[in-house]
C-alpha positions as CSV (number, residue, x, y, z in Angstrom):
1,M,-113.9,84.6,-88.8
2,V,-111.7,83.0,-86.3
3,I,-109.4,85.9,-85.3
4,E,-106.9,83.8,-83.2
5,H,-106.7,80.2,-82.2
6,E,-104.2,79.0,-79.6
7,P,-104.5,75.1,-79.7
8,G,-101.9,74.7,-76.9
9,D,-103.9,77.0,-74.6
10,L,-107.3,75.5,-75.7
11,T,-108.6,79.0,-76.5
12,C,-109.8,80.9,-79.5
13,T,-111.0,84.4,-80.3
14,V,-113.8,84.7,-82.8
15,G,-116.1,87.3,-84.3
16,A,-119.7,87.2,-82.9
17,D,-121.1,86.9,-86.5
18,V,-119.4,83.6,-87.2
19,P,-121.8,80.7,-87.6
20,L,-121.5,78.3,-84.7
21,A,-121.4,75.3,-87.0
22,R,-118.6,76.8,-89.1
23,L,-116.6,77.5,-85.9
24,Q,-117.0,73.9,-84.8
25,E,-115.9,72.6,-88.3
26,T,-112.8,74.8,-88.1
27,L,-111.9,73.7,-84.6
28,A,-112.5,70.0,-85.4
29,Q,-109.7,70.2,-88.0
30,G,-107.3,70.7,-85.1
31,G,-109.0,68.1,-82.9
32,Q,-110.8,70.6,-80.7
33,M,-114.3,71.8,-80.1
34,L,-116.4,74.4,-78.3
35,A,-118.4,72.2,-75.9
36,L,-121.7,73.9,-76.7
37,D,-124.4,71.9,-78.4
38,P,-127.7,73.8,-78.3
39,P,-130.8,72.9,-80.4
40,G,-130.8,74.8,-83.7
41,A,-127.1,75.2,-83.7
42,A,-127.0,75.1,-87.5
43,G,-128.9,78.5,-87.6
44,L,-127.0,80.2,-84.8
45,T,-124.0,82.5,-84.8
46,V,-121.5,82.4,-82.0
47,G,-122.9,85.7,-80.8
48,D,-126.5,84.4,-80.8
49,A,-125.5,81.4,-78.7
50,F,-123.7,83.5,-76.0
51,A,-126.1,86.5,-76.0
52,G,-129.0,84.0,-75.4
53,A,-127.0,81.7,-73.1
54,V,-128.2,78.6,-75.0
55,S,-126.8,75.2,-74.2
56,G,-127.4,71.5,-74.7
57,P,-126.7,68.1,-73.3
58,R,-123.0,68.6,-72.9
59,S,-123.6,71.3,-70.3
60,H,-123.9,68.5,-67.8
61,R,-120.1,68.1,-67.9
62,Y,-118.7,71.2,-69.5
63,G,-121.1,73.8,-68.2
64,G,-123.0,76.4,-70.2
65,P,-121.9,79.5,-72.1
66,R,-120.9,81.4,-69.0
67,D,-118.4,78.7,-68.2
68,L,-116.9,78.7,-71.7
69,V,-116.4,82.5,-72.3
70,L,-113.1,84.0,-71.2
71,G,-113.3,87.5,-72.8
72,V,-115.5,89.8,-74.8
73,T,-115.4,92.9,-76.9
74,V,-118.7,94.7,-76.9
75,R,-120.2,97.9,-78.3
76,L,-122.3,99.8,-75.7
77,A,-125.4,101.8,-76.3
78,D,-123.5,105.0,-76.7
79,G,-121.1,103.5,-79.3
80,T,-118.2,102.9,-76.9
81,V,-116.3,99.8,-77.5
82,A,-115.3,98.0,-74.3
83,R,-113.3,94.9,-73.6
84,G,-113.4,92.6,-70.6
85,G,-111.9,89.3,-69.5
86,G,-108.8,87.8,-71.1
87,R,-107.4,85.4,-73.6
88,V,-106.3,82.7,-71.2
89,V,-108.0,80.3,-68.7
90,K,-107.4,82.2,-65.5
91,T,-109.2,84.6,-63.1
92,V,-109.3,88.2,-64.3
93,A,-109.8,91.0,-61.8
94,G,-112.4,93.7,-62.2
95,Y,-116.0,93.5,-63.6
96,D,-116.8,90.2,-65.2
97,L,-118.1,91.6,-68.5
98,P,-118.0,88.2,-70.3
99,K,-120.4,86.6,-67.9
100,L,-122.5,89.9,-67.6
101,F,-123.1,90.0,-71.4
102,T,-123.6,86.3,-71.7
103,G,-127.4,85.8,-71.6
104,A,-128.2,89.5,-71.6
105,R,-129.8,89.1,-75.1
106,G,-128.3,92.3,-76.3
107,R,-129.9,94.5,-73.6
108,L,-126.5,95.8,-72.4
109,G,-124.9,96.2,-75.8
110,E,-123.7,94.3,-78.9
111,I,-121.2,91.5,-78.6
112,L,-118.5,91.9,-81.3
113,E,-115.9,89.3,-80.4
114,L,-115.5,86.5,-77.9
115,T,-112.6,84.6,-76.5
116,L,-113.6,81.1,-75.7
117,R,-112.4,78.1,-73.7
118,L,-112.1,74.9,-75.9
119,H,-111.9,71.2,-75.2
120,P,-110.4,68.3,-77.1
121,L,-112.7,66.4,-79.4
122,P,-113.6,63.1,-77.7
123,A,-111.6,60.2,-79.0
124,A,-114.7,57.9,-78.6
125,T,-118.2,58.0,-77.4
126,C,-120.7,55.5,-76.1
127,T,-124.2,55.9,-74.7
128,V,-126.3,53.9,-72.2
129,V,-130.0,54.0,-72.7
130,T,-131.6,53.2,-69.3
131,A,-134.7,53.7,-67.2
132,P,-134.9,56.8,-64.9
133,C,-132.4,56.3,-62.1
134,D,-130.5,58.1,-59.4
135,P,-127.9,60.2,-61.4
136,T,-125.6,60.4,-58.3
137,L,-124.7,56.8,-58.9
138,L,-123.1,57.8,-62.2
139,E,-121.1,60.8,-61.0
140,P,-117.9,58.9,-60.3
141,L,-117.9,57.8,-64.0
142,A,-118.0,61.5,-65.2
143,P,-120.5,61.2,-68.0
144,A,-120.6,64.0,-70.5
145,C,-124.4,64.0,-70.8
146,V,-127.3,62.7,-68.6
147,E,-130.6,63.4,-70.4
148,Y,-134.2,62.5,-70.0
149,A,-136.5,62.0,-73.0
150,W,-140.3,61.5,-73.1
151,P,-141.5,59.7,-75.1
152,P,-140.4,57.0,-74.5
153,G,-139.4,57.9,-70.9
154,H,-135.8,56.8,-70.8
155,V,-132.5,58.4,-69.7
156,L,-129.6,58.8,-72.1
157,V,-126.1,58.7,-70.5
158,R,-123.2,59.5,-72.8
159,F,-119.5,59.0,-72.2
160,E,-116.9,60.9,-74.2
161,S,-113.3,59.6,-73.7
162,P,-110.8,57.1,-75.0
163,V,-112.4,54.5,-72.6
164,A,-116.0,55.5,-73.3
165,R,-117.1,52.0,-74.0
166,A,-115.6,50.6,-70.8
167,L,-117.3,53.4,-68.8
168,A,-120.6,52.8,-70.5
169,E,-120.4,49.1,-69.6
170,E,-119.7,50.0,-66.0
171,A,-122.7,52.4,-65.9
172,A,-124.9,49.7,-67.4
173,E,-123.9,47.4,-64.6
174,L,-124.9,50.1,-62.0
175,V,-128.2,51.2,-63.5
176,G,-129.0,48.7,-66.3
177,G,-129.7,49.6,-69.9
178,D,-128.5,49.1,-73.4
179,L,-125.3,50.4,-75.0
180,V,-125.3,52.4,-78.2
181,D,-122.0,52.8,-80.1
182,G,-122.0,55.2,-83.1
183,D,-124.4,57.3,-81.1
184,E,-124.1,60.7,-82.8
185,P,-127.4,60.2,-84.8
186,L,-129.2,59.5,-81.5
187,W,-127.8,62.7,-79.9
188,A,-128.4,64.9,-83.0
189,D,-132.1,64.0,-82.9
190,H,-132.3,64.4,-79.1
191,R,-130.7,67.8,-79.1
192,E,-133.2,69.2,-81.5
193,R,-136.2,68.0,-79.6
194,A,-135.7,70.8,-77.0
195,A,-136.1,73.5,-79.6
196,G,-139.0,75.9,-78.8
197,L,-140.0,74.2,-75.6
198,H,-140.6,75.8,-72.2
199,L,-138.2,75.4,-69.3
200,T,-139.1,74.1,-65.9
201,R,-136.5,74.2,-63.1
202,C,-136.5,71.9,-60.1
203,L,-134.1,70.4,-57.6
204,P,-132.2,67.5,-59.4
205,A,-133.4,65.0,-56.8
206,E,-137.0,66.1,-57.6
207,A,-136.7,65.7,-61.4
208,P,-138.8,62.5,-61.4
209,A,-141.6,64.2,-59.5
210,A,-141.5,67.2,-61.8
211,I,-141.6,64.9,-64.8
212,E,-144.8,63.3,-63.5
213,R,-146.4,66.7,-62.9
214,L,-145.6,67.8,-66.4
215,R,-147.0,64.6,-67.8
216,A,-150.2,65.1,-65.7
217,A,-150.4,68.6,-67.2
218,G,-150.6,67.0,-70.6
219,A,-147.0,67.4,-71.8
220,A,-146.4,65.5,-75.0
221,T,-142.7,66.1,-75.1
222,I,-140.2,66.3,-72.2
223,V,-136.5,66.5,-72.6
224,G,-133.7,67.9,-70.5
225,R,-130.8,67.9,-68.1
226,Y,-132.0,65.1,-65.8
227,A,-129.2,65.5,-63.3
228,R,-129.4,69.3,-63.2
229,G,-133.1,69.8,-62.8
230,L,-133.6,71.6,-66.1
231,L,-136.6,70.1,-68.0
232,F,-138.0,71.4,-71.3
233,S,-141.6,70.6,-72.3
234,D,-144.5,71.8,-74.4
235,V,-146.3,72.8,-71.2
236,E,-145.7,76.4,-70.0
237,T,-145.3,76.5,-66.3
238,D,-145.9,79.4,-63.9
239,I,-144.0,80.0,-60.6
240,R,-147.3,81.2,-58.9
241,G,-148.6,77.7,-59.2
242,R,-151.5,78.4,-61.6
243,A,-150.3,75.5,-63.8
244,P,-149.1,72.1,-62.8
245,G,-145.5,71.0,-63.5
246,V,-143.8,73.9,-61.7
247,G,-140.5,73.0,-60.1
248,A,-140.9,72.1,-56.5
249,L,-138.2,74.5,-55.3
250,E,-139.9,77.5,-56.9
251,Q,-143.2,76.5,-55.5
252,R,-141.9,76.3,-52.0
253,V,-140.3,79.7,-52.3
254,V,-143.7,81.2,-53.4
255,E,-145.5,79.4,-50.5
256,A,-143.0,80.7,-47.9
257,Y,-142.4,84.3,-49.2
258,G,-145.4,85.1,-51.5
259,A,-145.5,85.7,-55.2
């Protein structure tokens, strides 16, 4: 259940066992959202999402779970209940338990409650479907999502704001492409394509080269955060270089310092 919702502060406190989809439905009634859109969200609880640090296309603009958690209540291995963080968007002194437990996959203890940072629901959305391009050209326009998808090998650039259409038109002038209004079905399908795939990390500028290596390694599906160097594919990579497609940065570290 949602224990506390402060719309004016854009925060809420929620039990870890609440389904993520139900939380989003509840927040949407007040015109707000948790900016977390991982694949398989329909089957995740809020605790699952933060314990696993899962995220989706919106992480390009809003960050991942560690950027959205403000406070936690946890049960440690000895049964002790501990609390960390706060209920407002500000820096909290001391150990950062919220970020420590986010992504720990339950190894440090069980998450019981979370206090989360919220964002307004976008008044409008519009997407540009374009060929692979230099994502830095788009940064001044503040897109919500910049995603790669193979097949067919295009980049999806989504804008979420009252002037989303105008921003998309400006982006299309910069990098080319077609505009898609009413784009939620497009993104619902794209988000789910990353489910169960393997992650390859690389420098954002080297994403095109990493994509080519993954394709050369036989990848049938590649999706991911094109402007953040996070690519998901059906090819499992290895930082020791035994398989193609490894992120260039990881490979250079291995070559310089050893496995």
